[in-house]
N, C-alpha and C positions, 0 to 999 in steps of 0.2 A: 718393332721387329726384334725378337730375342736372338742374339748372336752368341754362339758358344765359341770361345777363342780357339780351343783345340780343333774344332771342326773348320773354323776359318783358316787355320794354318795349312790345311790341305790344299787351299787355293792360292794363298799368298803367305810367304814366310815372314810375317810381320814381327819386328823386333820389339823389345820393351815389355812393360807391364800392361795389364788391362786398363789401369788408370791412365797411363800415357796414351794408349790407343783412344780412350774416351775423350781426352783433351784434344787430340789431333782431329778426330772426326767432328767434335763440337765446333771447331774452327772452320770446318767445311760445311756447316749448316745442319748437322745431324745432332739434335739434342739427345743427351743420354739421361733417361729417366731413372736408371738404377744399375748397380753392379752387384751381382751375386757370385760370391766366391764358391768354387767347386773343389778347392784344394790349393796347394801351393802354386801350381803352374797352370791352373785353368779357372775360368770364370765365365759368367753369362752377362753380356751387356744388353740392356733393354734400350734400343734406339727408337726415338720418335721419328717416324717417316711421314712426311707431308703427303697430302692426297694426290699431288701431281707427280709423285715419284713411285708408281707401282713397280718399276723395275728394281727398286731397292727392297722389296718385300721378299727377299730370298737371300741365301748365303752367298750365291755367286754375285748377285747384284751388289751387296755390300762389300764383297771381296774386291770387286772391280773398283769401287770408290777407294778402298783402303790401298790397293795397289797403286793407284794414281797418286794418292796423298804421299805415300812413302817412296814413290818412283821405283817400284819393284815389279817383276814380271807376274802375270796372272796365269795360273795353271788350271784350266777347265777340266771337268770330268771327262774321261775318255768315252767316246761313243762307239757302240757296237755297230758293225757295218751291215745292219739289216736293211734290205731294200724297202722303199716306199712304193706300194703298188697303187696305180690310179684306179679308183673305185669304178670308173666308167668303162674300163677296158679289160681289167683282169677278171676273167671268168672263173679262175681257180682260187680267188680270194676266199679265206675261211669265213668271211662274213660280208653281207651285202650292206652298203651304207648309201643312203639317199638323203639329200638335204632339200626339203620342200620350201624352206624359207631362207634363201641365201642372204637376204638383207639382215637377218638376225643371227645367222651362223654362216660365216664365210669359209670356215675350214673345220673339218671333223676328221680326226685320225682315230682309227679303231684297230684293235689287234685281239687275237684269241690266244689264250695260254692254258695249258694243262697244269694244274696246281695241286699241292697237298697242303691244306690249311693247317697251320700250327702257329705257335708263338714265334715271333721274330727273334733274331739273335740279341744278346744282352747289349752289345754296343749300339745297335740301332734303337733299341728301346731307351737306352740312356740318353741318346741324342734327342729323341722325340720328347722325352720328359723334360729335358733342359730347355726345349723350345716351348714348353707348355702344352704339348699334345699327348693325350692318353693312348698308349699302345693298345691295339685290339687283336690283330692277327698279322701274320707275315704279309698277306696280300694287301690288306688295308694299310698297314704300316709302310709298305713300299710306296703306295700312292701319296701318303702324307709326307714321306721322306723326299720324294721328288718335288712336291709342292714347296717344302721348306728350302730345298737345295737350289732348285732352278726357278721357282716362282710360278710354275705351271700347275693349276689345279687339275686333278685327274679323278676318275671314278672307275670302280670295278663292278660289273654286273655278273650275277650267277647265270652262266650261259644256258643251263638247263631250265631256268625259270622264264626265259624269253620265248615268245611265240614265234618260231621260225628263226633262221640264222640271218636276221635282218635288223638293222638300226635305221630308224626314220626320224629325222629332225624336222619337226613341224610345229605349227601353232596348236595350242590346246583347242579342243572342241567345246562348244557351248554346253555347259552343264557337266563337263568332265571333272572328275576328282581324282586325287592321288593320296595314298597314305605314305608319308615321308618317313625317313629313317628315325625321326624323333617320335614316331608312333602316332602322329596326329594326321587326321584326314583333312585335306585342304581342297577347297573349291577353286577350280581354275577358270580362266577366262580366255577368249580367243586372242587377247593381246599378249599372252604369255607363251613362251617357247618351251616345248617339252621334248624329251628324248623318248621315243616310242619303239615298240617292236611292231610286229605285223598287226597287232590287235588293239593294244592299249598303251597309255603313257607309263613309262617306267622311271622317269626322273624329271625334275624341274631343271631345265637347262641353266647351268651356271650357278645354281643355288644349292640343291640337295637332291640326293637319289631317293628312289622309292623303296619302301620296306619289302615289297613283294619280290624284288629282284636282288635283295641284299645277300652278300657273301656270307655263308654260314660254315660251320665246321665240316659239314658233309659236302661242301662244294668241291668239285674236281675240275671244272672248266670255267674260265672266266672270260668276259669281254672287257678289255681296257679301253677307256675313253680319254682322249686328249683333244681339246677343241678350242676354237676362238669364238666367243659370243659377243654380240653387240653390247657395249657398256650401258647404253641407255635402257635397253631392254631388260638387262639383268637388274639394274638399279630400280626400275619401275616394279618389276616382279618382286624383288626383295622387300621393297617398302610396302607394297600392297598386301603381301602375305605376312608382314612383320617377322620375316625370317632372314637373319643375317648370319652368314657363315664365313669361314676362311676363304672358300672359293668365291663367294659373291663379292667379298671385299676386294679381291684382286681383279675379277672380271669387270666390276662396275667402274673401276678406276682406269682400266685399259690394259689388257694382257698383251703379250707379244704373239702375233699370229705366226711368226716364223719359228716359234719355240715348240709348237705342238708336236712335230715329228721328232725333234731332239728329245723331248721329255718322254715320248713313247719308247724310243730306243733305250733311254736310261732306265726306265721302269723294267723293261724286259731283261736288261742286263743285271739289274739288282735281284730280280726274281731268281735268275739262274745262279748268281753269286752266293745267295744265302740258302740255296737248295729248296726254294719254295715252288719253283715251277719252270716250265719250258715253253717258249713261244711256239705257236703252231702256224706255219705258213708265213706269208708276207704281211707286212703292215699295210692296212688299207688307208689311203690318203684321199679324202674327198675335198677338193679345194676349188670350188666354182668361181670364187672372186679373190684373185690374188692381190696381195698388198705389196705395192712397190715402195721402196724406200724413198723418203722425201729428200730433195736436194735443196740446199740453202747456200747462197753466196755469202761469204764472209770477207769483208774488206779490212785491210790493215788500218786505214784511216778511221773506219767505224769503231774499231777497238780502241784506238787512241782517243777518239772523241768522247766515248762513254766512260772510259776508265781514267782519263786524264794522264795517261802515260803510254809510251811506245814500248810494247813488250817484244822481246826477241822472238823471231819466227820459230826458233827451235823449241822454246817453251810452249808456244801456241800449238805447234804440231804434236809435241810430246803429250800434252794434256789431253787433247781431243782424241788422238789415236789410242791412248791408254784407256779412255772411256768408251772406246768402240766405234768412234766416228771414222769414216774414211775420207781422206783429204786428197784433192787434186789441185795442183798449182793453177792459178787463173789470173795472172797479171798483177792486179792490185791486191790480190789476196788468195783465197782458196774457194773452190766449190766443194762443199761438205755434204757427204751422204749420211743421213741420219738413220741409225739402226731402228728397226720397227718397234723395238722395246721402249724407245724414248718418246713417249707420247707427249712429253712436256716441251720438247725442242722443236719448234715450228718456225722460228724466226732467227735472224742473226743475233738479236739481243739475248736470246736464250743460250746460244753458243758462247757469247761473251760472258754471260753469267757463270757458265761452267769454267771458263778460263780464269775468271777472277777468283772463284772459290778455291781452285787448286793452286793458283799462282800465289795467293795469299793477300787478303785485303790489307793486312798490315804492311805489305811491301809496296802498296800503291801510294804515291805522293799525295799530300793534301793540297789540292789545287781547285780553283774556281773554274767552272766550265766556260769555254769560250762562247760568247754570245754573238750571233750573226745579226741580231736586230734587237731593238729596245724591247724590254718585257711589256706585255700588255698591261694597261692600267688595271688596278685592282677593282673588282666588282663593287660598286657603291653599296650594295646590300650588305657586303661583309663589313665595310666600315661602319654602317649604321648599326648592325647587330653588336659589334664590338663596343660602340658607344653606349648602347642600351645596357649592355652587361655592366659597364662601368657605373652608369647611373643607378641601376638597381642595387648593385653591390654597395654603393655609397648610401643607399636608403636602408641598409641593414639586411638585405635579402641574400640568401645563398642560392647559387644556381644548381638546379637538378637536371638530370638527363634521364628521362623515362622512355619506355618502349613506345614505338609507334603503333603496336598492336595492343588491343585491349579486349576484355571479355564483352560479350553481347550485353550482359546486364549492366556493366559499367558505362557502356556507350549509350544505352537507352534513354536516360534523362536528357541528353544533349542533342538528340536527333530523332528522326522518325525512321521507322522500319524501311520505308521506301527510299530514304536518302542514305542509309548506312552502306558502307562498302565492305562486303564480306570477303574473307580470304577463302579461296577455292580449296586449299589443302593446308589448313592450319596445323601448327605443331601440337596445339592442345586447345581446349575451350577457353583457356585464359587469354589466348592470342587469336580470337576468332574473327575480329573485324579491325579495320583501320580506325584509328581514333578520330571521332568527329570534332574533338576539342582537345586542347593541350591540358585541360584541367583534370580528367580522370586519373592520370598518372601522378599528378601532384597531390591530389586528394588522398590517393593510396599511400604516398610517401608521408603525408602528414599523419595518417593513421598509424603507419609503421613507427614513427617517432613518438607519437602519443602513447602507444602501447609500451614504450620503453622509457616512460617517466619524463619525457621531454614535453614541456607545456608551451613555451614561447618559441614559435616556429614561423619563419618567413622564408618562403621558397619561390623561385621563379624558374620558368623554362621558356626558351625561344626555340620553336620547332614547327613542324608542319602538322596541319590537320586536314582531314579529307572528307569529301562528301560527293555524292553522285551529281548534285546540281552544280556545285562550284569547283569541283576538282580539288587540286592541292592548293592550300593557302598557308602562308607563313604567319604565325601569331606569337604573341608573348602572353603568357599566363602567369598570374601571381596568386599565392595563397598566404593568408596571415591569420594567425590565431595566438591567443595569449596576451602578453603585455604590449601596450603601445610603445613603451620606452623602458629602458633598463631602470631598475630601482635606483633612487638617488636620495641622499640624506636631506636634500632641500625640499622635498615634496613627496607626497604619497604616490603610489603606483596606480595606474588605471589600465583597463583592458582596451584593446583595439576596438574602434568603432568604424562605422561606414565612412566617416569623413577622413579618417586616417588613410583608408584604402583609396578614397577619391583623390587625396593629395598625391599618392604614388602614381595614379593614372595620369593626373595632370602633369606630373614631372616627366613621365614617359612621352606623352604627346608633345610637350614642349621640346624635349630632346630630339624628337623626330621632325620638328619644324612645323607642326600643326597643332597649335594650342587649342584647348577645348573651348567651344562656343557655348555649349549648354549641356545640361543633363536632364533627361525626362524619365518619368516612371517606366519601369520595365516589367513585362509580363512573363518572363521566362519561368517555367514551372520548377526549375531547379534552384531558384532563388526565393528568399522570403518576401512576400508581398509587402510593400511599404518600405523595404530596406534593399531595394534594387533599383538600378538606374541604367538607362542607355546613355552612352557617351557620344556626343556629336562634335565634330570639328569641321569647320567650313561647310556647315549644313549637311554633313555626311555622317551617317552612323558608322563609328569605327570600333565600337566595343561595348561591353557591359561590365558592371561591377555590382556587388551586393553581398548579402549574407547567404551562405549556403543553406539550402532547405534542410529541415530535420530529417526528411525521408532519405535524401542522398547521404547525409552525415551518418545516419543510423545504419545504412546499407554497408558503409565502410567501417562500422564499429567505432565511430568517433563518439566521445562523450558529449554532454550537453553544452559545453562552452561554444560560443559562436565562432564560426570560421568564415572569414571574409575572403572573397575571391574576385578576380578580375581577369578579363581576357580582351586583348586589343588586336585587331586585324592589322598587321604590319604592312600587308600589301595595299590596304586601303589608305593607310598613312603615307605610303610611298607615292600613291597616285595624287594625293592632295597636298603633299608636304611641300617643303620649301623649294624654291627654284634654285638655279645655280648661283644666285646673287645673295649676298649677306649684307644687310643694312646696318651701318654703324653710325651711332649718334654720339656727338661730343658730350662730355659731362656738362651739366647745367651751370651757367654763369650767374643766374639770378636766383634769389631765394624763392622758396615755395610758401604758400599760404594754406593753412588747413582750417576747415570749418566742420563742426560736428552738428548733426541734426538727429532728432528722434521723432518718429512719426508713428501714428496708429494706423495699421492696415489690417485687412482680413488675415486670419491665421492660416488660411489655405493658399495665400499668395506666395509664390516662389520668390526667394531673394534675388534670383537671377533676373526675374522680370523687373524688379525694382531697380536693379543696377542698370539694366538696359534702358529703362525710361530715363534715368538720370543722365546717362551718357548722350542720349539723343537730344535732351533738352539743354544741356550745358554747352558752352562754347568750347573751342578747341583747347583752351587753357586748362580744362579739367584733365589731369593726368592720372588720377587714381581714385577708385572708390572701393571701400572695404567696410564690411559689417564688423562691429566690435561688441554688440550686445543685442540680445533678444530676450524680452521679458513678458511673461504672462502671470497675472496674479492680482493682488490687491491694487485697486486704482485703475485697472485696465478692464474695459467692458468685455463681456462674454463674446467669444468668437473673434476677438481682436488680439493683436499682438503689438507690443512696442518694439520697433526695430530702430536701432541706433547705427548710424553710418558716419564714417569720416571721409570727407572729400578733400582732395589735395589739388590745388591750382598752381600753375607755374607758366610763365611766358619765356620764350627763348630769346626775346629781344629787349625786354625791359622788366622793371620791377612792378608788379601789379599793385594798384591802389585798393584801399578798402572799398571804395565806391564800386569798382569793377567787380570785385569779389562778391559784394552784397547783391549787385544786380544779377550775377550768375546764380546765386543761391535762391533769389526770388523766382527766377525762371525754373529752377529745379523743383521748388515747392509747388509752383503752379502746375507743372506737368504731373507731379505725383497726385495732386488733388484731382486733376481732370481725368487721368487714366485709371487711378486706383482708389479714388475717394479717400486719400490719405489726409490725416489731420495732424498738424504739428503739435507736439507736446511742449 
């Protein structure tokens, strides 16, 4: 909202410079986007008004805030004493007004005026230009002036271009169209509200007028409109037609139904004051659904409880009365009548916010809130995700936060058309569906960095994924491309491979309390066959890992370097994860004994199967099995592989003898020979 200081001073005699005014209002929650000097004693301040404060989209609205901030009186524009005639009973009214859809238009005020169209005075044009509005003619400029001054959108029709002396507020008819003031013909639907004469639509209610009834230089009689339209209806119509105007901006946020008559009187007064015209007859006020002011109880204890301080009653009353609220004493506080323009004030906390803003947040003491009960325990899922962030950061990954909406093409590899969750009204095709996986956003982030000469990239994200079959699930996704480790003088660099990513997944599952049991081949189409695996923990599939397929990588513009990805279902880990008990074992008192073996097995045999066979055959003294070499080549038969393993034995109550260890090794070798045909080398 652009506020001209000289215009503002007509309502409140604010002292100081424009810069000091900007600082004062910034402390009250109104950010100043810029200051434009218009001379030594005048300037335009561009205030950012939040969507919940449509009452401040006017000079009077901002003046009321300024008057409260400076504790000064507010001088409102004088109203002419024109009567408001009830449209249902006044047969002598200059125009007949009927509202067919009172649910979308609860009040419509109309008036007829004889005018002489000409340029508006220089002072009016200057104020409109300072506010960013282009002057057109005295009649149109008056409606824009009232819009800026009071915040009430208005419109003027050429009376001679209307069919009959009648205004009808109705829904559009199926197939009806209207050429608006911007020269475009727009198709209307029955969900839209229009202003019509006896035969056709002449304006889109709350959005824009029609070109066929536009005020022209030859116009000598006009019909002025000042109304209240349902915010949701205006918002839907504006978005459907992709037509946003100053009027729709105010109506869709919530105009003041009590302001329509005041604005009409002000417009007629301005027409007369600048010699543009003269009102004819009474103002017609069709008001089928009256808006009663909301009443909210405000308790002193509630103020002190939320602000942490007991404020003087005089300050509470001064602030609220200055802002236009009416107070009545009510024992422990006040019963407050909320003006109809304040659509944001519906609860006592809203009133307390107003008090705190103008009392000054800097004047409130720094205190902890009083607690009547112990706080609820923190959600275990929050603790878990924090721990996982720590673990993945320690692994060298950076956390990314991507959108939950993705394009249909980005989601396609990770789901089926039947399972995808589409957005009914997407902002664009880029955000057409809910992501079925947390990976599409991370892959796009990798592509973004690769296009900027970044090669070594490790990213992770913890977030929701969506499907029609499973609903919303929490998952952690990782992507890794480039070097497996930073360059070091002691050894050469190598690129990341499948087993590096597998190690990260193992670390995540261990941190979640569900270590990996096994990995099996994975058939996901978006992973490279033979370089993809399903991850199982406690016999439950909890995720996948592997190399991203070239088709998906190419679709994101990634180069040929391999990109390894993984996605783990955190909800599944939660279901099978650790119980509430943590097992702690003492450090071993007795030494361990290690034995190495090398066996020839089929090259298609998984190392996990070999480890599982060893653990089943060995006694409980076997504490660790790890592979340390795999060899194929000279001396090894075709389709065979030499697998070397190191077995560690230890007892908790004694030192093992060589005979005990040797017996265990013989049991292991026998089991390997029986189950896998293994031959010791």
